[in-house]
C-alpha positions in Angstrom: 111.9 97.2 80.6 115.4 96.0 81.3 116.8 93.3 83.5 119.6 93.2 85.9 119.8 89.5 86.6 118.0 86.3 85.5 116.2 85.0 88.6 113.4 82.4 88.1 110.1 82.0 89.9 111.7 79.2 91.9 114.5 81.6 93.1 111.8 84.1 94.2 109.7 81.5 96.0 112.6 80.0 97.8 113.9 83.4 99.0 110.6 84.3 100.5 110.0 80.9 102.0 113.4 81.1 103.7 113.1 84.7 104.9 109.4 85.0 105.9 110.0 84.3 109.6 113.0 86.6 109.9 111.1 89.5 108.2 108.1 88.9 110.6 110.5 89.0 113.6 111.4 92.7 113.1 109.2 94.2 110.4 105.7 93.3 111.6 104.7 90.1 113.4 101.2 90.4 112.0 102.4 90.1 108.4 102.0 93.7 107.1 105.0 93.6 104.7 104.3 96.3 102.2 105.1 99.9 101.5 103.4 102.7 103.5 101.8 105.9 102.3 103.1 108.4 104.8 101.8 111.9 105.7 105.3 113.4 105.6 108.9 113.2 106.8 107.8 113.5 110.4 105.4 110.6 110.1 107.0 107.4 111.4 103.9 105.3 112.1 104.5 102.4 109.7 101.3 100.5 110.5 99.1 103.5 109.8 100.9 104.3 106.6 100.6 100.7 105.4 96.9 100.7 106.1 96.6 104.0 104.3 98.2 102.4 101.2 95.6 99.6 101.3 92.7 102.0 101.8 93.8 104.2 98.9 94.0 101.3 96.5 90.6 99.9 97.6 89.0 103.3 97.3 90.6 104.0 93.9 89.4 100.6 92.7 85.8 101.1 94.0 85.8 97.8 96.0 82.6 97.3 98.0 80.5 94.5 99.4 79.5 93.3 95.9 83.1 92.8 94.8 84.9 89.5 94.2 88.6 90.3 94.6 91.8 88.5 93.6 95.0 89.7 95.4 97.9 88.6 93.3 101.1 88.2 95.3 99.1 88.4 98.5 102.0 87.6 100.8 100.8 87.2 104.4 97.3 88.0 103.5 96.8 91.3 105.4 95.7 93.4 102.4 92.8 91.0 101.4 91.8 90.5 105.1 91.7 94.3 105.5 89.6 94.7 102.3 87.1 92.1 103.4 86.8 93.5 106.9 86.5 97.1 105.7 84.2 96.6 102.6 82.5 93.2 103.1 83.9 91.9 99.7 84.8 88.3 99.1 88.0 87.2 97.5 91.1 85.0 97.2 94.8 85.6 97.7 97.4 84.0 95.4 101.1 83.8 96.3 104.2 82.0 95.1 105.5 81.5 98.7 104.0 78.6 100.5 105.3 79.9 103.8 103.4 83.2 103.3 100.2 81.4 102.3 100.4 79.3 105.5 100.8 82.5 107.5 97.8 84.0 105.6 95.6 81.0 106.4 96.6 81.2 110.0 95.7 84.9 110.1 92.3 84.1 108.4 91.6 81.4 111.0 92.4 83.8 113.8 89.9 86.3 112.4 87.1 83.8 112.6 84.4 82.8 110.1 83.0 86.3 109.3 85.2 86.9 106.2 84.6 85.2 102.9 88.2 84.9 101.8 90.7 82.1 101.1 94.4 81.8 100.1 96.1 79.6 97.5 99.6 78.8 96.5 100.3 79.5 92.9 101.9 81.6 90.1 100.8 84.9 88.7 101.7 83.6 85.3 99.4 80.5 85.4 96.5 81.4 87.6 94.1 78.6 88.6 90.9 80.5 87.8 88.4 80.6 85.0 88.1 83.5 82.6 86.2 86.5 84.0 86.1 85.2 87.6 86.8 88.4 89.5 85.4 91.9 89.5 88.7 93.3 90.8 92.3 92.3 90.7 94.7 94.0 93.2 98.3 93.7 94.2 100.7 95.4 96.5 104.4 95.5 95.8 104.6 92.0 94.4 104.3 92.0 90.6 107.8 93.5 90.1 109.2 90.1 91.2 107.5 88.2 88.4 110.2 87.2 85.8 107.7 87.1 82.9 105.7 90.2 83.5 103.7 90.3 80.3 102.4 86.8 81.1 101.2 88.0 84.5 99.5 91.0 82.9 97.7 88.7 80.4 96.6 86.5 83.3 95.2 89.3 85.3 93.4 90.6 82.2 92.0 87.1 81.6 90.6 86.4 85.1 88.9 89.9 85.3 85.3 90.1 84.3 84.5 92.6 81.4 84.5 96.0 83.0 86.6 94.8 85.9 89.2 96.9 87.6 92.9 96.4 88.2 94.5 98.3 91.1 98.1 97.8 92.0 101.1 99.4 93.8 104.4 98.2 92.6 108.2 98.9 92.6 109.7 100.6 89.6 113.0 100.7 87.8 113.0 104.3 86.6 116.3 104.1 84.6 118.0 101.6 82.4 121.4 102.1 84.1 121.6 100.5 87.5 124.8 100.9 89.6 126.4 98.1 91.5 125.1 99.2 94.9 121.5 99.4 93.8 121.8 96.1 92.0 123.0 94.4 95.2 120.8 96.1 97.8 117.6 96.7 95.8 117.4 94.2 93.0 119.4 91.1 93.6 118.7 91.1 97.4 115.0 90.1 96.7 115.6 88.2 93.5 114.3 91.0 91.3 115.4 90.8 87.6 114.3 94.4 86.7 111.2 96.3 86.0 109.4 99.2 84.3 109.6 102.9 84.6 106.3 104.7 85.5 105.5 105.3 81.8 106.8 101.9 80.8 104.4 100.3 83.3 101.5 102.3 81.9 102.4 101.2 78.4 102.7 97.5 79.4 99.2 97.5 81.0 97.8 99.1 77.8 99.5 96.5 75.6 97.9 93.8 77.7 94.5 95.3 76.8 93.7 97.5 79.8 92.2 100.9 79.2 91.8 104.1 81.2 95.2 103.5 82.8 96.0 106.0 85.6 99.5 106.0 87.0 101.1 108.1 89.8 104.6 108.2 91.4 104.9 107.6 95.1 108.7 107.8 95.4 108.6 110.1 98.5 106.6 107.5 100.4 108.9 104.6 99.6 111.9 106.5 100.8 110.1 107.2 104.1 109.2 103.5 104.4 112.8 102.4 104.2 113.9 105.2 106.5 111.4 104.0 109.2 112.2 100.3 108.6 116.0 100.8 108.8 115.6 102.5 112.1 113.3 99.7 113.4 115.8 97.0 112.1 118.7 98.6 113.9 116.8 98.7 117.2 115.7 95.1 116.8 119.3 93.9 115.9 120.6 95.6 119.0 118.2 93.6 121.2 118.5 90.2 119.4 120.6 87.6 121.1 120.7 85.2 118.1 123.9 86.0 116.3 122.7 84.9 112.8 119.5 86.8 113.1 121.3 89.9 114.4 123.7 89.8 111.4 120.8 89.3 108.9 118.7 92.1 110.4 121.8 94.4 110.6 122.5 93.8 107.0 118.9 94.6 106.1 119.3 97.9 108.0 122.4 98.7 106.0 120.4 97.9 102.8 117.7 100.3 103.9 120.3 103.1 103.8 121.5 102.0 100.3 117.9 101.7 99.1 117.3 105.4 100.1 120.4 106.4 98.2 119.2 104.4 95.2 115.9 106.3 95.3 117.8 109.6 95.4 119.8 108.5 92.4 116.7 107.6 90.4 117.4 103.9 90.4 114.4 102.8 92.4 110.8 104.0 92.6 107.3 103.2 93.6 104.0 103.7 91.7 100.3 103.1 91.9 98.2 102.1 88.9 94.5 101.8 88.3 93.1 100.4 85.0 90.0 98.7 83.6 89.2 95.8 81.3 86.9 96.9 78.6 83.2 95.9 79.1 
């Protein structure tokens, strides 16, 4: 793993606290803010693709009504809410952004009392849970932002029960050499220091104690995600009357083009990982 910058957890939390409402205004007002698993280049249904990512992770992890799930970096809470609604599991979401936790609690309240889930503000490197609390730990496109990644891996391992399953999707840094455009539009834009390659991620989970680590690349899907989002951002920017918001959204649309170029250059990737804590 290599780094491009030296952002702290505070930098990350402040960025997402400050930008949550802007993202919601054009990305998805219901809070679905993660990468989609698309059927192909002609598929432009972001919501269906995002749900597909959630369902694939849940199925690969074997989550069912008996599961107690921790969603690390839960963001706006939609993944955990979907899991609970689809499988009947119980669980908790943990996120560094207080604004996203507030939104998640609002979404939970809107769904009524039928789901046994809750959300908490906290760090992936110092989780407020006892050893062996959860049968499953999941995460979507969040762990890459943790500055001290080995500590987050150790914490996820600790809070899993023996035999428990880890299932995550996450952004990857496939190469050590990152150009200036990718550094600006992919990494520094979201306060990301740097990350693992697909093989590096697999090794890091193994070093944390996980076994039976399965990893697969999803680069084609992340490229389509930013193609679809860039188009949506430009449409929203054109119809936005607030000048500051229009500028911010327009800049994001430009970044989507640069992100696709970074993917084509091998400077940015996406992977899915499933592993197990020994029984």
